[in-house]
N, C-alpha and C positions, 0 to 999 in steps of 0.2 A: 817280390811278386812271383818269381819263377820257381819258388820253392814248392816241393811236393809235400802234401800233408803226411805227417808221420804219427803213428799211434805211440802213445807213451808206454803201453803195456799190451800184452797178449789178450788180456781181458777186454780192453777197449776195442781191439781189433775184432775179437769174437762177437762182442756186443753189436758193433757196427754191422758186421756181415749178417748177424741174426736178424736185425731189423730190416736190412735190405731184402733178405730172402723172405721174410714174413710179409713185407709190404707188396712185393710183386704179385702174388696171387690175389691179394686184396684189391689191388688196382685193376687187375684183369677182370675180376668178378664184377667190380663196379662198372667197368666199361661195358661188359656184357649186359648187365642189368639196365644201364642207360639206353643201350641200343634197343633192347626189348621194350622198354617203356615208351620210347619214341615211336616204335612200330605200332604198339598198342594204341597210343593216342591217335595216330594217323587213321587206324582202322575205326576207332570210335568216332572220330570226327567225320569220316566218310559215311558211316551209318547214320549219323545225325543229319548230315546233308541230304542223304537219300530220303529220310523220313520227312524232312521239310519239303523236298521236291514232291513227294507223293501227296502230301497235304495240299500243296499249292495246285497240283494237277487236279485233285478232287474238287477243290474250290472253283477252279476255272471251268471244269465240266459242269458243275452245278449252275454257275452263272450262265453258261452257254445254253443249258436246257431251259432256264428261266426266260432268257431272251427269245429263244425259239418259240416257247409257249406264248410269250407276249406277242410276237409277230403273227403267230397263227390266230390268236384271239382277235387282233386288229384286222387281219385279212378276212376272217369269218364275219366280222361286223359289217364289212363293206359290201 
């Protein structure tokens, strides 16, 4: 179990290091893309929530105006 891994030839050693060196930039780019996607999704979700908030505020203001109008109509009738 304590044995170190030894390559059987120089070709195997070069192939191993080639793949390691090729994979490192790929992994780094994937991490950067992931971080960017998460940030983009957060911004998109925030904008959606703002839109829903604005719709709800408009709906509440409309209902408030209707009730105010109803109250004025009832008050004028008396």
